[in-house]
N, C-alpha and C positions, 0 to 999 in steps of 0.2 A: 504493499500500500504507499502510495506517494501523495504529499500535497504540495501545489503549486499555490503560490501566493502571488497575486496580480494586485501590484501597487502602482497608483497614480503618486507621481511627485508631490510634495508638500508645498506650500505658499510661497511663490518666488516673487522676485520684483518686477515691476512693471518695466516693458520694454523701454528702454530708452538709450537711444543710439550712440549719445555722448560717452555713457558709463560703459556700455557693453555692444560693440561694434555689430557682433552677431548675436543672434538668439542663442546660439550655444555656449555664451557665457554668462548669461544670466543666472545669480546665485539664487538660494533661499532668502527670505526675509527672516531677520531674527525672531519676529513671533511665529513664523511659520515653522523654523526650526523647534522652538519650544513646545508649540503645539503638536507638532507631529511626534516629539519623542514621548508626549503624555499619552498620544494614543498607543504608539508602540508599547509603553510600559503597561498599560490597560490589556493590551493584546497578550503581552509575553505573560502577565499573571494568569492567563487563561490557556497556555500552552504554545502560543507564537514563538517559534524560533527556529527561523530558517537557518541551515547549515552551509548553504551558499548561495549567494547573491549575485543575479546577474543583473545589469542595469544598462540604460541607455547612455552614451558617452556624453551627453549633456551635462553641463555642470551640475543645474538643478535637480536632475535623477541621481548623480553619482553624490551628490550631498545627503539626499534621502536616504540612498543606500548605506551611507555611512551612519546615520542615525540609528537606522535598524541594526545594523552591526553591534554598534556602540551600546545602545541601550539593551538589547538580548545579552550582550556580553558573552557568548559562546564562542567567539574566534572567527565566525564566519567570513570566509573570504569575498570579495566583492570583485567582480569581472564585468568589464565594458563591452558592450555587444552591439554593433551597428544592427543587429536585427529587432532592438528595441527603441532606435532613433525613430524620430516621428515618420510614419509608413511603416509601422512594424512588420515584421515577417514571421507568421507563426510556422510556416515549414521549417524555417531555418532555427527559431527559437525550440522548436521540438526536436530537432537533429541535434542540436547542442546540448538539450537537456538530457537526451539520451545517452549521448556521448559522455558527457562530463558531469552530470549529476546523478548519474544511475547508482551510486553507492549511498545517497543521500536520502531521507524520508521527507525533508522539507526545503523547498528550493523558493527563491522570491525572485520575481520579474518586476525591475522597476520601470514605469515608462509614462508616455504622455496621453493625456485624451485627445481625440477620441479613441486613440488605438486601443488601449486597457479595456476598454468597454467591448470593443470589437474581439479582442483576444479571449477574453472570458468567456463571451458568448460562445466563440466558437470551440472552445474547451467543453464546454457543457451539451453542445450539440443545436445551440440557438442560431443557425445558420442566415436566418433572415433579419436578425435584429441585433442590437447591442444593448448592454447593460451601461447606466450611468455611473461613472465615477467622479464622485466631488473630489477636489485637491485632497492629497492626504487619504484617500480612501484604500481599503485593503480587502480583497476577497478570497477566500480560502476555497480552492477546488481540490477536491479527493479524487485519486483515481485507484481504482483496484490492482492495477499493474502499473506498467510504464505511462507515463503521460502521453496522450494521443487525443487529435481533434474528435470531439463528438463522445469522447469517453468519460468525462468527468463529471462529478457531481458537485454542486454549489453547496458548500455546508454554510458560507455566511460573508455577508458583505457589509462592512462596517464604516462607517463616516465618522470624523472627528465629532460630529455633533450627537451623533449617536452614542458615542462613546464618553459623551459628557466632557470634550474638552475644547 
């Protein structure tokens, strides 16, 4: 059995061309960091503990992944994947997960909206729709075997507001 956590990055700074010449450089806000850490802490109290974290290479996603790793505190490595950049590639993510994450019970994917909603919906077999992910939302999708499109079961989808953060 394996769990894939699909995570939308936490709250990021507004786009400002002078501060961040490309959207890839936009960081999380201080409040976004604090709020997301509170979400992760609440989830960790209930068993959320990814052992490997894949993230979009964009700064705001990498920082979100760092918050997960630091707050959970289990030494989970973080890997940047182009397949999680805007325009995510589900087949590449599934291939990477099968190849690199086979020994882990809990793996996280950190990405962008609307891609994370599309990825999660495809994992559970909802080919015609998508799930809405607020900033900092986390979904848990469970698989009886290796993660595969249409084979997952949505266990939960939590927003910061739902977590009281």
